[in-house]
C-alpha angles and dihedrals in degrees: 000000000000112000119233114254130177114240134260110236129197105216132189126197110198115211105190145128120252117227092268111260091337108119101185095045089047091053088053089053091049089056093050094049094046089052089052093049093046091051086058091055099261116163095180120041118189129193126192136258116308091350089160094090122330144320117251093242090154088077090074098048109027131063112252091247089062096050105070098097093049091046091052091051090050092052091046090052095046125103137227122231113247098027143110095284094049087049090054090054088053090050090052090053091049095045092056097034096236139127103247128203118188134173114223142177101242118202116210111247093226101044137037087205097064122076127170131203098232138177122208127199120195124189126225091275092054095253116145102241101169131027114180131177120204109258096223132002113238119240110307091011088082088073087066111025132053122225113276129210142232094264104127093013089139139088121263113233099221098172095312101324096107089199118199131182137204127180121232110288091024084077085070092051105100095197093048091052092046091049091060094044093047089057092055105271113179103163121039132202119204118184126195143185128251099253142354117205105183119148126029098170110131092226095052130066117245118252108272103216096182093051093045089053091051092048095048094045093048091047095053094043093048096044096045098032090232136130115250124208108203117197123177133181126235134224111234125200093267092056093047094048094044093052098037094049091200096312106136093199092056091047090053091050093051093050096044100073109051121187130230139212126202148141116249126199132222092264090058092257125138106242098177138013165334099190117246093231133049090258122036146119120257113207134184140157110234127197110216089193090077093082093069099073094034091057089062085079102039125006100166093182093046136023094353093066140067111229090176087065105033125052121183119189125186127195107211097180118129106217118214125217090246138011116205128196116203135182115258114250110282094011094121093052092048095051115105117254115260117254122242090255090052091050090051090048090051091053092050092051 
């Protein structure tokens, strides 16, 4: 009898800049980078937060009254799911035979005013197998993105990978992380933005985005005994110049908090990355079998928990803007005629 063994997976975290607020050119870049990663043997290729096609970094450095033009460009370069641009991403995954994870700005089909921070996962055939929307935008992001939901807050089986994904600050949300682990997550995706200017007070340290990414990734990997693939986007010169609009202080803020991509192991250790240049692909082969022995110490979704004490419930429904109830075809004709008394009663009312 052949013993069961969890798979080895060749993963690739793409650290790159989208073509700023240009959806079609960014999709071209996605295809080029996926081809490069696949040529290196990657089975899973991961892009950062809102890679298609740009993170609303202006929210952290510009007053809201100065953001309207950039916001309009973001909405115009967003995608609908399903839709032709999501379909193209699936075709890219299928063409190169990889599992593809991409962060996108998703426009609601019913309203140009509603945009979600979403993450899409396509399998090797190009099928969309996971569609998540970020639960809550962080800080200034709430000026751009609506609240998401728990639809898709679950790992995808993928021949034993049990691949889960969280977006940026969700990797700080203890219950969101536990929800994935409690459904069997073995391989985790964590996506991040290109920069995070936060606190310019002289008596307070600035937010260290790279260190916060490392801490969160190590914490989830160590607690869950899983591998984490961290992919972050980058700000290129066009993005910096477009947002800063010649303001040297804003330029300095955007360049002061660089991002980082890496692969983290189930002991909390960095096993690959970050890249040595601003843009690059971090690759590693991960052995999902490693979690077995490590969970002898801490299995927080098994023996190392008390389900008689703790009870976690998750509502995965995706709620529409409107729910309509219509008569079935022919229902009106089939209804019995109203009596005379009923007709009188109707007139009185």
